[in-house]
PDB file of N, CA, C and O in Angstrom, chain B, residues numbered from 101:
ATOM      1  N   MET B 101       0.882 -31.544  -7.400  1.00  0.00           N
ATOM      2  CA  MET B 101       1.156 -30.271  -6.758  1.00  0.00           C
ATOM      3  C   MET B 101       1.493 -29.228  -7.821  1.00  0.00           C
ATOM      4  O   MET B 101       2.223 -29.512  -8.770  1.00  0.00           O
ATOM      5  N   LYS B 102       0.964 -28.039  -7.655  1.00  0.00           N
ATOM      6  CA  LYS B 102       1.170 -26.961  -8.621  1.00  0.00           C
ATOM      7  C   LYS B 102       2.528 -26.308  -8.432  1.00  0.00           C
ATOM      8  O   LYS B 102       3.039 -26.191  -7.318  1.00  0.00           O
ATOM      9  N   ASP B 103       3.096 -25.888  -9.554  1.00  0.00           N
ATOM     10  CA  ASP B 103       4.318 -25.087  -9.525  1.00  0.00           C
ATOM     11  C   ASP B 103       3.883 -23.628  -9.589  1.00  0.00           C
ATOM     12  O   ASP B 103       3.720 -23.069 -10.673  1.00  0.00           O
ATOM     13  N   TYR B 104       3.697 -23.019  -8.428  1.00  0.00           N
ATOM     14  CA  TYR B 104       3.151 -21.665  -8.367  1.00  0.00           C
ATOM     15  C   TYR B 104       4.066 -20.621  -9.000  1.00  0.00           C
ATOM     16  O   TYR B 104       3.604 -19.542  -9.369  1.00  0.00           O
ATOM     17  N   ALA B 105       5.336 -20.922  -9.129  1.00  0.00           N
ATOM     18  CA  ALA B 105       6.279 -19.966  -9.723  1.00  0.00           C
ATOM     19  C   ALA B 105       5.933 -19.661 -11.178  1.00  0.00           C
ATOM     20  O   ALA B 105       6.314 -18.612 -11.699  1.00  0.00           O
ATOM     21  N   SER B 106       5.219 -20.562 -11.830  1.00  0.00           N
ATOM     22  CA  SER B 106       4.892 -20.366 -13.244  1.00  0.00           C
ATOM     23  C   SER B 106       3.615 -19.544 -13.459  1.00  0.00           C
ATOM     24  O   SER B 106       3.283 -19.209 -14.596  1.00  0.00           O
ATOM     25  N   PHE B 107       2.909 -19.220 -12.393  1.00  0.00           N
ATOM     26  CA  PHE B 107       1.653 -18.479 -12.514  1.00  0.00           C
ATOM     27  C   PHE B 107       1.880 -16.975 -12.421  1.00  0.00           C
ATOM     28  O   PHE B 107       2.848 -16.514 -11.816  1.00  0.00           O
ATOM     29  N   THR B 108       0.974 -16.220 -13.029  1.00  0.00           N
ATOM     30  CA  THR B 108       1.034 -14.764 -12.935  1.00  0.00           C
ATOM     31  C   THR B 108       0.567 -14.327 -11.549  1.00  0.00           C
ATOM     32  O   THR B 108      -0.023 -15.110 -10.804  1.00  0.00           O
ATOM     33  N   ASP B 109       0.834 -13.083 -11.220  1.00  0.00           N
ATOM     34  CA  ASP B 109       0.386 -12.528  -9.938  1.00  0.00           C
ATOM     35  C   ASP B 109      -1.138 -12.578  -9.837  1.00  0.00           C
ATOM     36  O   ASP B 109      -1.681 -12.906  -8.782  1.00  0.00           O
ATOM     37  N   ASN B 110      -1.822 -12.258 -10.922  1.00  0.00           N
ATOM     38  CA  ASN B 110      -3.289 -12.289 -10.918  1.00  0.00           C
ATOM     39  C   ASN B 110      -3.805 -13.697 -10.642  1.00  0.00           C
ATOM     40  O   ASN B 110      -4.751 -13.885  -9.878  1.00  0.00           O
ATOM     41  N   GLU B 111      -3.172 -14.680 -11.273  1.00  0.00           N
ATOM     42  CA  GLU B 111      -3.583 -16.063 -11.042  1.00  0.00           C
ATOM     43  C   GLU B 111      -3.324 -16.464  -9.591  1.00  0.00           C
ATOM     44  O   GLU B 111      -4.142 -17.144  -8.973  1.00  0.00           O
ATOM     45  N   LEU B 112      -2.188 -16.043  -9.058  1.00  0.00           N
ATOM     46  CA  LEU B 112      -1.889 -16.345  -7.655  1.00  0.00           C
ATOM     47  C   LEU B 112      -2.942 -15.755  -6.734  1.00  0.00           C
ATOM     48  O   LEU B 112      -3.347 -16.398  -5.765  1.00  0.00           O
ATOM     49  N   MET B 113      -3.391 -14.542  -7.022  1.00  0.00           N
ATOM     50  CA  MET B 113      -4.427 -13.927  -6.182  1.00  0.00           C
ATOM     51  C   MET B 113      -5.726 -14.724  -6.250  1.00  0.00           C
ATOM     52  O   MET B 113      -6.435 -14.827  -5.249  1.00  0.00           O
ATOM     53  N   GLN B 114      -6.044 -15.282  -7.399  1.00  0.00           N
ATOM     54  CA  GLN B 114      -7.236 -16.127  -7.496  1.00  0.00           C
ATOM     55  C   GLN B 114      -7.077 -17.375  -6.627  1.00  0.00           C
ATOM     56  O   GLN B 114      -8.024 -17.807  -5.971  1.00  0.00           O
ATOM     57  N   PHE B 115      -5.885 -17.943  -6.626  1.00  0.00           N
ATOM     58  CA  PHE B 115      -5.624 -19.106  -5.762  1.00  0.00           C
ATOM     59  C   PHE B 115      -5.727 -18.716  -4.289  1.00  0.00           C
ATOM     60  O   PHE B 115      -6.231 -19.488  -3.474  1.00  0.00           O
ATOM     61  N   ILE B 116      -5.250 -17.524  -3.951  1.00  0.00           N
ATOM     62  CA  ILE B 116      -5.313 -17.059  -2.556  1.00  0.00           C
ATOM     63  C   ILE B 116      -6.769 -16.887  -2.125  1.00  0.00           C
ATOM     64  O   ILE B 116      -7.134 -17.228  -1.000  1.00  0.00           O
ATOM     65  N   VAL B 117      -7.593 -16.360  -3.019  1.00  0.00           N
ATOM     66  CA  VAL B 117      -9.026 -16.253  -2.724  1.00  0.00           C
ATOM     67  C   VAL B 117      -9.594 -17.633  -2.402  1.00  0.00           C
ATOM     68  O   VAL B 117     -10.487 -17.770  -1.565  1.00  0.00           O
ATOM     69  N   ASN B 118      -9.063 -18.651  -3.077  1.00  0.00           N
ATOM     70  CA  ASN B 118      -9.511 -20.035  -2.856  1.00  0.00           C
ATOM     71  C   ASN B 118      -8.738 -20.725  -1.734  1.00  0.00           C
ATOM     72  O   ASN B 118      -8.782 -21.948  -1.602  1.00  0.00           O
ATOM     73  N   LYS B 119      -8.034 -19.939  -0.933  1.00  0.00           N
ATOM     74  CA  LYS B 119      -7.340 -20.419   0.275  1.00  0.00           C
ATOM     75  C   LYS B 119      -6.172 -21.380   0.000  1.00  0.00           C
ATOM     76  O   LYS B 119      -5.927 -22.306   0.773  1.00  0.00           O
ATOM     77  N   GLU B 120      -5.465 -21.153  -1.093  1.00  0.00           N
ATOM     78  CA  GLU B 120      -4.293 -21.971  -1.388  1.00  0.00           C
ATOM     79  C   GLU B 120      -3.053 -21.272  -0.832  1.00  0.00           C
ATOM     80  O   GLU B 120      -2.540 -20.325  -1.428  1.00  0.00           O
ATOM     81  N   SER B 121      -2.588 -21.745   0.297  1.00  0.00           N
ATOM     82  CA  SER B 121      -1.507 -21.070   1.016  1.00  0.00           C
ATOM     83  C   SER B 121      -0.183 -21.075   0.249  1.00  0.00           C
ATOM     84  O   SER B 121       0.627 -20.163   0.418  1.00  0.00           O
ATOM     85  N   SER B 122       0.043 -22.065  -0.571  1.00  0.00           N
ATOM     86  CA  SER B 122       1.286 -22.092  -1.350  1.00  0.00           C
ATOM     87  C   SER B 122       1.334 -20.950  -2.363  1.00  0.00           C
ATOM     88  O   SER B 122       2.411 -20.455  -2.694  1.00  0.00           O
ATOM     89  N   ALA B 123       0.181 -20.540  -2.848  1.00  0.00           N
ATOM     90  CA  ALA B 123       0.124 -19.395  -3.765  1.00  0.00           C
ATOM     91  C   ALA B 123       0.515 -18.120  -3.013  1.00  0.00           C
ATOM     92  O   ALA B 123       1.216 -17.263  -3.551  1.00  0.00           O
ATOM     93  N   PHE B 124       0.060 -18.008  -1.778  1.00  0.00           N
ATOM     94  CA  PHE B 124       0.445 -16.853  -0.969  1.00  0.00           C
ATOM     95  C   PHE B 124       1.950 -16.837  -0.741  1.00  0.00           C
ATOM     96  O   PHE B 124       2.575 -15.779  -0.816  1.00  0.00           O
ATOM     97  N   SER B 125       2.530 -17.981  -0.467  1.00  0.00           N
ATOM     98  CA  SER B 125       3.982 -18.060  -0.243  1.00  0.00           C
ATOM     99  C   SER B 125       4.753 -17.585  -1.462  1.00  0.00           C
ATOM    100  O   SER B 125       5.766 -16.898  -1.333  1.00  0.00           O
ATOM    101  N   GLU B 126       4.281 -17.946  -2.633  1.00  0.00           N
ATOM    102  CA  GLU B 126       4.951 -17.512  -3.875  1.00  0.00           C
ATOM    103  C   GLU B 126       4.856 -15.995  -4.024  1.00  0.00           C
ATOM    104  O   GLU B 126       5.842 -15.341  -4.364  1.00  0.00           O
ATOM    105  N   LEU B 127       3.684 -15.441  -3.773  1.00  0.00           N
ATOM    106  CA  LEU B 127       3.505 -13.991  -3.877  1.00  0.00           C
ATOM    107  C   LEU B 127       4.372 -13.267  -2.844  1.00  0.00           C
ATOM    108  O   LEU B 127       4.960 -12.226  -3.134  1.00  0.00           O
ATOM    109  N   TYR B 128       4.441 -13.820  -1.659  1.00  0.00           N
ATOM    110  CA  TYR B 128       5.278 -13.259  -0.599  1.00  0.00           C
ATOM    111  C   TYR B 128       6.743 -13.270  -1.030  1.00  0.00           C
ATOM    112  O   TYR B 128       7.451 -12.279  -0.857  1.00  0.00           O
ATOM    113  N   ASP B 129       7.190 -14.378  -1.585  1.00  0.00           N
ATOM    114  CA  ASP B 129       8.580 -14.477  -2.038  1.00  0.00           C
ATOM    115  C   ASP B 129       8.890 -13.456  -3.131  1.00  0.00           C
ATOM    116  O   ASP B 129       9.992 -12.910  -3.182  1.00  0.00           O
ATOM    117  N   ARG B 130       7.930 -13.204  -3.990  1.00  0.00           N
ATOM    118  CA  ARG B 130       8.130 -12.258  -5.093  1.00  0.00           C
ATOM    119  C   ARG B 130       8.222 -10.808  -4.625  1.00  0.00           C
ATOM    120  O   ARG B 130       9.008 -10.026  -5.161  1.00  0.00           O
ATOM    121  N   TYR B 131       7.420 -10.455  -3.630  1.00  0.00           N
ATOM    122  CA  TYR B 131       7.249  -9.036  -3.317  1.00  0.00           C
ATOM    123  C   TYR B 131       7.683  -8.583  -1.932  1.00  0.00           C
ATOM    124  O   TYR B 131       7.736  -7.376  -1.696  1.00  0.00           O
ATOM    125  N   SER B 132       7.993  -9.467  -1.018  1.00  0.00           N
ATOM    126  CA  SER B 132       8.289  -9.029   0.347  1.00  0.00           C
ATOM    127  C   SER B 132       9.509  -8.105   0.404  1.00  0.00           C
ATOM    128  O   SER B 132       9.467  -7.073   1.074  1.00  0.00           O
ATOM    129  N   GLN B 133      10.576  -8.458  -0.280  1.00  0.00           N
ATOM    130  CA  GLN B 133      11.774  -7.612  -0.220  1.00  0.00           C
ATOM    131  C   GLN B 133      11.544  -6.272  -0.920  1.00  0.00           C
ATOM    132  O   GLN B 133      12.038  -5.241  -0.462  1.00  0.00           O
ATOM    133  N   MET B 134      10.802  -6.280  -2.017  1.00  0.00           N
ATOM    134  CA  MET B 134      10.486  -5.016  -2.701  1.00  0.00           C
ATOM    135  C   MET B 134       9.685  -4.097  -1.782  1.00  0.00           C
ATOM    136  O   MET B 134       9.922  -2.890  -1.734  1.00  0.00           O
ATOM    137  N   LEU B 135       8.734  -4.683  -1.055  1.00  0.00           N
ATOM    138  CA  LEU B 135       7.929  -3.869  -0.140  1.00  0.00           C
ATOM    139  C   LEU B 135       8.761  -3.348   1.023  1.00  0.00           C
ATOM    140  O   LEU B 135       8.599  -2.198   1.431  1.00  0.00           O
ATOM    141  N   ILE B 136       9.645  -4.175   1.558  1.00  0.00           N
ATOM    142  CA  ILE B 136      10.520  -3.701   2.639  1.00  0.00           C
ATOM    143  C   ILE B 136      11.350  -2.522   2.143  1.00  0.00           C
ATOM    144  O   ILE B 136      11.472  -1.513   2.838  1.00  0.00           O
ATOM    145  N   ASN B 137      11.914  -2.641   0.956  1.00  0.00           N
ATOM    146  CA  ASN B 137      12.719  -1.551   0.400  1.00  0.00           C
ATOM    147  C   ASN B 137      11.884  -0.288   0.204  1.00  0.00           C
ATOM    148  O   ASN B 137      12.337   0.818   0.497  1.00  0.00           O
ATOM    149  N   TYR B 138      10.661  -0.463  -0.294  1.00  0.00           N
ATOM    150  CA  TYR B 138       9.762   0.666  -0.500  1.00  0.00           C
ATOM    151  C   TYR B 138       9.439   1.358   0.824  1.00  0.00           C
ATOM    152  O   TYR B 138       9.566   2.576   0.946  1.00  0.00           O
ATOM    153  N   PHE B 139       9.023   0.574   1.805  1.00  0.00           N
ATOM    154  CA  PHE B 139       8.677   1.149   3.105  1.00  0.00           C
ATOM    155  C   PHE B 139       9.904   1.741   3.805  1.00  0.00           C
ATOM    156  O   PHE B 139       9.793   2.755   4.495  1.00  0.00           O
ATOM    157  N   TYR B 140      11.046   1.128   3.633  1.00  0.00           N
ATOM    158  CA  TYR B 140      12.284   1.637   4.234  1.00  0.00           C
ATOM    159  C   TYR B 140      12.543   3.073   3.767  1.00  0.00           C
ATOM    160  O   TYR B 140      12.899   3.942   4.563  1.00  0.00           O
ATOM    161  N   LYS B 141      12.358   3.304   2.475  1.00  0.00           N
ATOM    162  CA  LYS B 141      12.564   4.657   1.927  1.00  0.00           C
ATOM    163  C   LYS B 141      11.480   5.618   2.410  1.00  0.00           C
ATOM    164  O   LYS B 141      11.752   6.789   2.675  1.00  0.00           O
ATOM    165  N   MET B 142      10.255   5.118   2.521  1.00  0.00           N
ATOM    166  CA  MET B 142       9.130   5.970   2.893  1.00  0.00           C
ATOM    167  C   MET B 142       9.090   6.278   4.393  1.00  0.00           C
ATOM    168  O   MET B 142       8.509   7.281   4.807  1.00  0.00           O
ATOM    169  N   LEU B 143       9.701   5.426   5.196  1.00  0.00           N
ATOM    170  CA  LEU B 143       9.612   5.553   6.655  1.00  0.00           C
ATOM    171  C   LEU B 143      10.948   5.977   7.271  1.00  0.00           C
ATOM    172  O   LEU B 143      11.366   5.452   8.303  1.00  0.00           O
ATOM    173  N   TRP B 144      11.587   6.907   6.638  1.00  0.00           N
ATOM    174  CA  TRP B 144      12.811   7.519   7.173  1.00  0.00           C
ATOM    175  C   TRP B 144      13.881   6.488   7.537  1.00  0.00           C
ATOM    176  O   TRP B 144      14.566   6.611   8.552  1.00  0.00           O
ATOM    177  N   GLN B 145      14.004   5.481   6.694  1.00  0.00           N
ATOM    178  CA  GLN B 145      15.032   4.451   6.820  1.00  0.00           C
ATOM    179  C   GLN B 145      14.969   3.698   8.151  1.00  0.00           C
ATOM    180  O   GLN B 145      15.995   3.349   8.734  1.00  0.00           O
ATOM    181  N   ASP B 146      13.761   3.460   8.609  1.00  0.00           N
ATOM    182  CA  ASP B 146      13.538   2.674   9.827  1.00  0.00           C
ATOM    183  C   ASP B 146      13.235   1.233   9.398  1.00  0.00           C
ATOM    184  O   ASP B 146      12.122   0.915   8.978  1.00  0.00           O
ATOM    185  N   GLU B 147      14.245   0.377   9.514  1.00  0.00           N
ATOM    186  CA  GLU B 147      14.121  -0.996   9.020  1.00  0.00           C
ATOM    187  C   GLU B 147      13.036  -1.781   9.756  1.00  0.00           C
ATOM    188  O   GLU B 147      12.291  -2.542   9.137  1.00  0.00           O
ATOM    189  N   GLU B 148      12.946  -1.601  11.051  1.00  0.00           N
ATOM    190  CA  GLU B 148      11.946  -2.330  11.836  1.00  0.00           C
ATOM    191  C   GLU B 148      10.525  -1.932  11.424  1.00  0.00           C
ATOM    192  O   GLU B 148       9.655  -2.789  11.269  1.00  0.00           O
ATOM    193  N   LYS B 149      10.303  -0.642  11.250  1.00  0.00           N
ATOM    194  CA  LYS B 149       8.984  -0.178  10.807  1.00  0.00           C
ATOM    195  C   LYS B 149       8.680  -0.686   9.402  1.00  0.00           C
ATOM    196  O   LYS B 149       7.551  -1.073   9.103  1.00  0.00           O
ATOM    197  N   ALA B 150       9.695  -0.682   8.544  1.00  0.00           N
ATOM    198  CA  ALA B 150       9.510  -1.160   7.166  1.00  0.00           C
ATOM    199  C   ALA B 150       9.049  -2.613   7.164  1.00  0.00           C
ATOM    200  O   ALA B 150       8.138  -2.979   6.421  1.00  0.00           O
ATOM    201  N   GLU B 151       9.676  -3.436   7.992  1.00  0.00           N
ATOM    202  CA  GLU B 151       9.280  -4.839   8.080  1.00  0.00           C
ATOM    203  C   GLU B 151       7.880  -4.988   8.646  1.00  0.00           C
ATOM    204  O   GLU B 151       7.115  -5.833   8.182  1.00  0.00           O
ATOM    205  N   ASP B 152       7.532  -4.182   9.640  1.00  0.00           N
ATOM    206  CA  ASP B 152       6.180  -4.220  10.208  1.00  0.00           C
ATOM    207  C   ASP B 152       5.128  -3.858   9.165  1.00  0.00           C
ATOM    208  O   ASP B 152       4.090  -4.512   9.067  1.00  0.00           O
ATOM    209  N   PHE B 153       5.405  -2.812   8.388  1.00  0.00           N
ATOM    210  CA  PHE B 153       4.452  -2.381   7.362  1.00  0.00           C
ATOM    211  C   PHE B 153       4.308  -3.436   6.272  1.00  0.00           C
ATOM    212  O   PHE B 153       3.208  -3.673   5.773  1.00  0.00           O
ATOM    213  N   MET B 154       5.422  -4.068   5.905  1.00  0.00           N
ATOM    214  CA  MET B 154       5.367  -5.133   4.903  1.00  0.00           C
ATOM    215  C   MET B 154       4.485  -6.267   5.416  1.00  0.00           C
ATOM    216  O   MET B 154       3.650  -6.786   4.675  1.00  0.00           O
ATOM    217  N   GLN B 155       4.662  -6.655   6.680  1.00  0.00           N
ATOM    218  CA  GLN B 155       3.845  -7.724   7.258  1.00  0.00           C
ATOM    219  C   GLN B 155       2.375  -7.326   7.315  1.00  0.00           C
ATOM    220  O   GLN B 155       1.494  -8.150   7.069  1.00  0.00           O
ATOM    221  N   ASP B 156       2.112  -6.065   7.640  1.00  0.00           N
ATOM    222  CA  ASP B 156       0.727  -5.585   7.660  1.00  0.00           C
ATOM    223  C   ASP B 156       0.095  -5.659   6.274  1.00  0.00           C
ATOM    224  O   ASP B 156      -1.075  -6.014   6.130  1.00  0.00           O
ATOM    225  N   MET B 157       0.883  -5.318   5.263  1.00  0.00           N
ATOM    226  CA  MET B 157       0.374  -5.367   3.889  1.00  0.00           C
ATOM    227  C   MET B 157      -0.004  -6.795   3.510  1.00  0.00           C
ATOM    228  O   MET B 157      -1.070  -7.027   2.940  1.00  0.00           O
ATOM    229  N   PHE B 158       0.862  -7.746   3.823  1.00  0.00           N
ATOM    230  CA  PHE B 158       0.554  -9.139   3.497  1.00  0.00           C
ATOM    231  C   PHE B 158      -0.575  -9.684   4.363  1.00  0.00           C
ATOM    232  O   PHE B 158      -1.321 -10.557   3.919  1.00  0.00           O
ATOM    233  N   ALA B 159      -0.713  -9.195   5.572  1.00  0.00           N
ATOM    234  CA  ALA B 159      -1.845  -9.604   6.413  1.00  0.00           C
ATOM    235  C   ALA B 159      -3.156  -9.164   5.770  1.00  0.00           C
ATOM    236  O   ALA B 159      -4.149  -9.890   5.811  1.00  0.00           O
ATOM    237  N   LYS B 160      -3.155  -7.981   5.181  1.00  0.00           N
ATOM    238  CA  LYS B 160      -4.361  -7.502   4.486  1.00  0.00           C
ATOM    239  C   LYS B 160      -4.705  -8.404   3.316  1.00  0.00           C
ATOM    240  O   LYS B 160      -5.876  -8.685   3.061  1.00  0.00           O
ATOM    241  N   ILE B 161      -3.676  -8.859   2.600  1.00  0.00           N
ATOM    242  CA  ILE B 161      -3.909  -9.752   1.467  1.00  0.00           C
ATOM    243  C   ILE B 161      -4.521 -11.061   1.947  1.00  0.00           C
ATOM    244  O   ILE B 161      -5.432 -11.591   1.311  1.00  0.00           O
ATOM    245  N   ILE B 162      -4.030 -11.583   3.059  1.00  0.00           N
ATOM    246  CA  ILE B 162      -4.559 -12.843   3.593  1.00  0.00           C
ATOM    247  C   ILE B 162      -5.998 -12.667   4.079  1.00  0.00           C
ATOM    248  O   ILE B 162      -6.865 -13.497   3.804  1.00  0.00           O
ATOM    249  N   GLU B 163      -6.236 -11.572   4.806  1.00  0.00           N
ATOM    250  CA  GLU B 163      -7.548 -11.359   5.425  1.00  0.00           C
ATOM    251  C   GLU B 163      -8.629 -10.994   4.417  1.00  0.00           C
ATOM    252  O   GLU B 163      -9.775 -11.423   4.552  1.00  0.00           O
ATOM    253  N   LYS B 164      -8.272 -10.205   3.407  1.00  0.00           N
ATOM    254  CA  LYS B 164      -9.287  -9.719   2.459  1.00  0.00           C
ATOM    255  C   LYS B 164      -8.780  -9.794   1.016  1.00  0.00           C
ATOM    256  O   LYS B 164      -8.644  -8.763   0.356  1.00  0.00           O
ATOM    257  N   PRO B 165      -8.501 -10.998   0.524  1.00  0.00           N
ATOM    258  CA  PRO B 165      -7.950 -11.098  -0.830  1.00  0.00           C
ATOM    259  C   PRO B 165      -8.919 -10.634  -1.920  1.00  0.00           C
ATOM    260  O   PRO B 165      -8.493 -10.280  -3.019  1.00  0.00           O
ATOM    261  N   LYS B 166     -10.201 -10.637  -1.621  1.00  0.00           N
ATOM    262  CA  LYS B 166     -11.180 -10.230  -2.627  1.00  0.00           C
ATOM    263  C   LYS B 166     -11.168  -8.723  -2.879  1.00  0.00           C
ATOM    264  O   LYS B 166     -11.807  -8.248  -3.818  1.00  0.00           O
ATOM    265  N   GLN B 167     -10.447  -7.969  -2.050  1.00  0.00           N
ATOM    266  CA  GLN B 167     -10.341  -6.526  -2.289  1.00  0.00           C
ATOM    267  C   GLN B 167      -9.509  -6.222  -3.527  1.00  0.00           C
ATOM    268  O   GLN B 167      -9.591  -5.129  -4.089  1.00  0.00           O
ATOM    269  N   TYR B 168      -8.712  -7.189  -3.944  1.00  0.00           N
ATOM    270  CA  TYR B 168      -7.909  -6.996  -5.153  1.00  0.00           C
ATOM    271  C   TYR B 168      -8.798  -7.076  -6.375  1.00  0.00           C
ATOM    272  O   TYR B 168      -9.522  -8.053  -6.564  1.00  0.00           O
ATOM    273  N   ASP B 169      -8.743  -6.046  -7.206  1.00  0.00           N
ATOM    274  CA  ASP B 169      -9.498  -5.977  -8.448  1.00  0.00           C
ATOM    275  C   ASP B 169      -8.656  -6.633  -9.541  1.00  0.00           C
ATOM    276  O   ASP B 169      -7.640  -6.078  -9.960  1.00  0.00           O
ATOM    277  N   THR B 170      -9.070  -7.799  -9.997  1.00  0.00           N
ATOM    278  CA  THR B 170      -8.274  -8.563 -10.961  1.00  0.00           C
ATOM    279  C   THR B 170      -8.122  -7.871 -12.315  1.00  0.00           C
ATOM    280  O   THR B 170      -7.322  -8.311 -13.140  1.00  0.00           O
ATOM    281  N   SER B 171      -8.869  -6.807 -12.554  1.00  0.00           N
ATOM    282  CA  SER B 171      -8.698  -6.075 -13.812  1.00  0.00           C
ATOM    283  C   SER B 171      -7.488  -5.137 -13.757  1.00  0.00           C
ATOM    284  O   SER B 171      -7.072  -4.592 -14.779  1.00  0.00           O
ATOM    285  N   ARG B 172      -6.931  -4.954 -12.562  1.00  0.00           N
ATOM    286  CA  ARG B 172      -5.759  -4.089 -12.397  1.00  0.00           C
ATOM    287  C   ARG B 172      -4.482  -4.921 -12.349  1.00  0.00           C
ATOM    288  O   ARG B 172      -4.510  -6.108 -12.023  1.00  0.00           O
ATOM    289  N   ASN B 173      -3.392  -4.293 -12.670  1.00  0.00           N
ATOM    290  CA  ASN B 173      -2.089  -4.926 -12.543  1.00  0.00           C
ATOM    291  C   ASN B 173      -1.794  -5.117 -11.059  1.00  0.00           C
ATOM    292  O   ASN B 173      -1.930  -4.179 -10.274  1.00  0.00           O
ATOM    293  N   PHE B 174      -1.392  -6.324 -10.672  1.00  0.00           N
ATOM    294  CA  PHE B 174      -1.191  -6.619  -9.256  1.00  0.00           C
ATOM    295  C   PHE B 174      -0.127  -5.733  -8.621  1.00  0.00           C
ATOM    296  O   PHE B 174      -0.339  -5.178  -7.542  1.00  0.00           O
ATOM    297  N   LYS B 175       1.004  -5.602  -9.281  1.00  0.00           N
ATOM    298  CA  LYS B 175       2.109  -4.828  -8.701  1.00  0.00           C
ATOM    299  C   LYS B 175       1.695  -3.372  -8.495  1.00  0.00           C
ATOM    300  O   LYS B 175       2.031  -2.769  -7.476  1.00  0.00           O
ATOM    301  N   THR B 176       0.975  -2.813  -9.450  1.00  0.00           N
ATOM    302  CA  THR B 176       0.484  -1.438  -9.314  1.00  0.00           C
ATOM    303  C   THR B 176      -0.474  -1.334  -8.137  1.00  0.00           C
ATOM    304  O   THR B 176      -0.390  -0.405  -7.334  1.00  0.00           O
ATOM    305  N   TRP B 177      -1.388  -2.296  -8.044  1.00  0.00           N
ATOM    306  CA  TRP B 177      -2.346  -2.306  -6.927  1.00  0.00           C
ATOM    307  C   TRP B 177      -1.622  -2.443  -5.593  1.00  0.00           C
ATOM    308  O   TRP B 177      -1.941  -1.742  -4.633  1.00  0.00           O
ATOM    309  N   LEU B 178      -0.648  -3.345  -5.536  1.00  0.00           N
ATOM    310  CA  LEU B 178       0.078  -3.589  -4.298  1.00  0.00           C
ATOM    311  C   LEU B 178       0.778  -2.325  -3.807  1.00  0.00           C
ATOM    312  O   LEU B 178       0.667  -1.967  -2.635  1.00  0.00           O
ATOM    313  N   PHE B 179       1.494  -1.655  -4.698  1.00  0.00           N
ATOM    314  CA  PHE B 179       2.225  -0.472  -4.274  1.00  0.00           C
ATOM    315  C   PHE B 179       1.314   0.732  -4.058  1.00  0.00           C
ATOM    316  O   PHE B 179       1.647   1.620  -3.274  1.00  0.00           O
ATOM    317  N   SER B 180       0.178   0.778  -4.736  1.00  0.00           N
ATOM    318  CA  SER B 180      -0.806   1.828  -4.438  1.00  0.00           C
ATOM    319  C   SER B 180      -1.375   1.618  -3.046  1.00  0.00           C
ATOM    320  O   SER B 180      -1.550   2.573  -2.290  1.00  0.00           O
ATOM    321  N   SER B 181      -1.662   0.373  -2.711  1.00  0.00           N
ATOM    322  CA  SER B 181      -2.171   0.053  -1.380  1.00  0.00           C
ATOM    323  C   SER B 181      -1.106   0.349  -0.323  1.00  0.00           C
ATOM    324  O   SER B 181      -1.418   0.876   0.745  1.00  0.00           O
ATOM    325  N   ALA B 182       0.141   0.012  -0.619  1.00  0.00           N
ATOM    326  CA  ALA B 182       1.245   0.290   0.313  1.00  0.00           C
ATOM    327  C   ALA B 182       1.397   1.790   0.527  1.00  0.00           C
ATOM    328  O   ALA B 182       1.642   2.248   1.644  1.00  0.00           O
ATOM    329  N   ASN B 183       1.251   2.543  -0.548  1.00  0.00           N
ATOM    330  CA  ASN B 183       1.373   3.999  -0.441  1.00  0.00           C
ATOM    331  C   ASN B 183       0.267   4.578   0.435  1.00  0.00           C
ATOM    332  O   ASN B 183       0.486   5.547   1.161  1.00  0.00           O
ATOM    333  N   ASN B 184      -0.912   3.986   0.365  1.00  0.00           N
ATOM    334  CA  ASN B 184      -2.039   4.478   1.165  1.00  0.00           C
ATOM    335  C   ASN B 184      -1.920   4.145   2.643  1.00  0.00           C
ATOM    336  O   ASN B 184      -2.646   4.699   3.469  1.00  0.00           O
ATOM    337  N   MET B 185      -1.003   3.238   2.978  1.00  0.00           N
ATOM    338  CA  MET B 185      -0.817   2.884   4.385  1.00  0.00           C
ATOM    339  C   MET B 185      -0.133   4.027   5.096  1.00  0.00           C
ATOM    340  O   MET B 185       0.123   3.943   6.297  1.00  0.00           O
TER     341      MET B 185
END
């Protein structure tokens, strides 16, 4: 079994493309709270909406992981995508 905590975000996205759910869990653990905090500030401090938007963002990653351009920094891509929501 792989220790996904030791992989980079880019490597995790490659695993997600290959349908490795444990890689998704690691990425979720790394970024879910950061995204909630980001959306909370952007959505007039509405915690429920922030959580909904965070879940929508991760749903997009699950549904279309190939949309991520591996030549870009994952965190930059993630927050750019979040900003576009």
